[in-house]
C-alpha positions in Angstrom: -3.2 29.2 -11.0 -6.2 28.1 -8.9 -7.8 26.6 -12.0 -4.7 24.6 -12.8 -4.3 23.3 -9.3 -8.0 22.3 -9.2 -7.6 20.4 -12.5 -4.4 18.8 -11.3 -6.1 17.6 -8.1 -9.1 16.2 -10.0 -7.0 14.3 -12.5 -4.9 12.9 -9.7 -7.8 11.8 -7.7 -9.3 10.0 -10.7 -6.3 7.6 -10.4 -7.9 6.4 -7.2 -11.1 5.4 -8.8 -11.3 2.4 -11.2 -14.8 1.5 -12.4 -16.1 3.8 -9.7 -14.6 1.7 -6.9 -12.4 3.6 -4.5 -8.9 2.1 -4.1 -7.0 1.8 -0.8 -5.8 5.2 0.4 -4.0 4.2 3.6 -0.6 5.0 2.0 1.3 5.6 5.2 0.6 2.3 6.8 1.7 0.3 3.7 4.9 2.3 3.5 5.6 2.0 7.2 5.0 -1.7 7.2 7.8 -2.2 4.6 10.4 -1.9 7.4 12.5 1.0 5.8 13.1 -1.1 2.7 12.5 1.6 0.0 11.9 -0.7 -3.0 9.6 -2.9 -0.9 7.8 0.3 0.2 7.3 1.5 -3.3 5.7 -1.7 -4.3 3.5 -1.6 -1.2 2.5 1.9 -2.1 1.6 1.5 -5.8 0.1 -2.0 -5.6 -3.5 -1.1 -6.1 -2.5 0.8 -9.3 -0.7 -2.2 -10.9 -2.5 -4.8 -12.9 -1.4 -8.4 -12.8 0.0 -8.4 -16.3 2.2 -5.3 -15.5 3.9 -6.8 -12.5 7.0 -7.8 -14.4 7.6 -4.2 -15.4 9.1 -3.6 -12.0 12.2 -4.7 -10.2 12.0 -8.0 -8.1 11.9 -6.1 -4.8 9.1 -3.8 -6.0 7.2 -6.8 -7.2 7.6 -8.3 -3.7 6.2 -5.1 -2.2 3.1 -5.3 -4.5 2.5 -8.9 -3.4 3.0 -7.9 0.2 0.4 -5.2 -0.1 -2.1 -7.7 -1.3 -1.4 -10.0 1.6 -1.8 -7.1 4.1 -5.1 -6.2 2.5 -6.4 -9.8 2.9 -5.2 -9.9 6.5 -6.9 -6.5 7.2 -10.2 -7.3 5.6 -10.6 -10.5 7.7 -9.3 -9.1 11.0 -12.0 -9.0 13.7 -10.9 -5.6 15.0 -11.0 -4.0 11.6 -14.4 -5.7 10.9 -15.8 -4.3 14.2 -14.9 -0.8 13.1 -16.4 -1.3 9.7 -19.6 -2.7 11.2 -19.9 0.4 13.4 -19.9 2.7 10.3 -21.7 0.4 7.9 -25.3 1.6 8.7 -24.3 5.1 7.6 -21.6 4.6 5.0 -22.4 1.1 3.7 -19.7 -0.2 1.3 -17.6 2.9 1.8 -17.0 2.0 5.5 -13.9 -0.1 4.7 -12.0 2.7 3.1 -13.1 5.1 5.9 -11.7 2.8 8.5 -8.5 2.4 6.5 -8.1 6.1 6.7 -9.0 6.3 10.3 -6.2 3.9 11.1 -3.7 5.9 9.0 -4.8 8.9 11.0 -3.9 7.2 14.2 -0.6 5.9 12.8 0.4 9.4 11.8 -0.9 11.1 15.0 0.9 8.4 17.2 3.9 8.2 14.9 6.6 8.5 17.6 5.2 5.3 19.1 6.1 3.4 15.9 9.2 4.9 14.5 12.4 6.5 15.8 12.4 9.2 13.1 9.8 11.9 13.2 7.1 11.8 10.6 8.3 14.9 8.7 11.8 13.5 8.3 10.5 10.1 7.4 8.1 11.5 4.8 10.6 13.9 3.2 13.3 11.1 3.0 10.8 8.8 1.3 9.5 11.6 -1.0 13.0 12.4 -2.2 13.8 8.8 -3.1 10.4 8.4 -4.7 11.0 11.4 -7.0 13.9 9.5 -8.5 12.2 6.2 -8.7 9.1 7.6 -10.3 11.0 8.7 -13.4 10.9 5.0 -14.3 7.1 4.7 -14.0 4.4 4.9 -16.5 2.5 8.2 -16.7 -0.3 7.3 -14.3 2.0 6.1 -11.5 4.3 9.1 -12.2 1.4 11.5 -11.7 0.3 9.7 -8.6 3.7 9.9 -7.1 4.1 13.6 -7.9 0.7 14.3 -6.2 1.5 12.2 -3.1 4.6 14.4 -2.7 3.1 17.7 -3.6 0.1 17.4 -1.3 2.2 15.7 1.4 -0.5 13.1 2.1 1.5 11.3 4.8 1.3 14.4 7.0 -2.3 15.1 5.9 -3.5 12.1 7.8 -2.2 13.4 11.1 -5.0 15.9 11.8 -8.7 15.4 11.6 -8.9 18.5 9.4 -6.4 17.0 7.0 -8.2 13.7 6.9 -11.5 15.5 6.2 -10.0 17.3 3.3 -8.8 14.0 1.7 -12.2 12.4 2.3 -13.9 15.4 0.7 -11.8 15.1 -2.4 -12.7 11.4 -2.7 -16.4 12.2 -2.1 -16.6 14.1 -5.4 -15.6 11.0 -7.3 -18.0 8.4 -5.9 -20.9 7.2 -8.0 -23.5 7.5 -5.2 -23.8 9.9 -2.3 -21.1 8.6 0.0 -20.8 11.4 2.6 -17.2 10.4 3.1 -16.1 13.8 4.5 -18.9 13.6 7.1 -17.3 10.5 8.6 -14.9 12.6 10.6 -18.0 13.2 12.9 -18.0 9.5 13.8 -14.3 9.6 14.3 -14.6 12.5 16.8 -17.5 10.9 18.6 -15.8 7.5 18.9 -12.2 8.7 19.0 -11.0 6.5 21.9 -12.8 3.5 20.5 -11.1 3.8 17.0 -7.8 4.7 18.6 -7.8 1.6 20.8 -8.8 -0.7 17.9 -6.2 0.9 15.6 -3.5 0.4 18.2 -4.3 -3.2 18.9 -4.7 -3.9 15.1 -1.3 -2.3 14.4 0.4 -4.6 16.9 -0.9 -7.7 15.0 -0.4 -6.4 11.5 3.2 -5.5 12.3 3.9 -9.1 13.5 2.0 -10.5 10.5 4.0 -8.3 8.0 7.4 -9.1 9.7 6.7 -12.8 9.1 5.5 -12.3 5.6 8.6 -10.3 4.7 10.8 -13.1 5.9 9.1 -15.4 3.5 9.1 -13.2 0.4 
């Protein structure tokens, strides 16, 4: 049983690496920013795993979610608060700093969830997972496996604790081409917790406003 679970985890994590580049893993933020629109959230969740030519395989609203995800990523990458956090980590983690900050911010979204949503995180997650199980039956195999693993390992809740975040980072670390020390980055999170929390909170206010406007124009 342990061997099967290990293989399942490894195969699933391989979906996050394309040409040895780690894809975005801040799943919770992208789903949250979809404003409780399930189809929009699905597109926002799977966007990094959908090639341009495959966009038309999905419903119009999921397509909009995929495009919204890409706009959020551009906004994030160019935002001064995000860039400050990346700069702080860059001397140690180099080009992996961006994905680490992505996951720091998801940690703060999960740990401060009641500030952002009226439903608790467990209820929100389970409701989304239940709907995703049904929707995933229409996916190609790679997206179907990704969805199953997201649900099985309850990644939304995993971000909530530093221990859970460290576990996800450790899994990613095994798949990087060079020594990334991803799991060790929880040390910097602990040492600069208030700094990252403050930056995350301020950033969330702005990305929420940005996304609301983008959704109106989809």
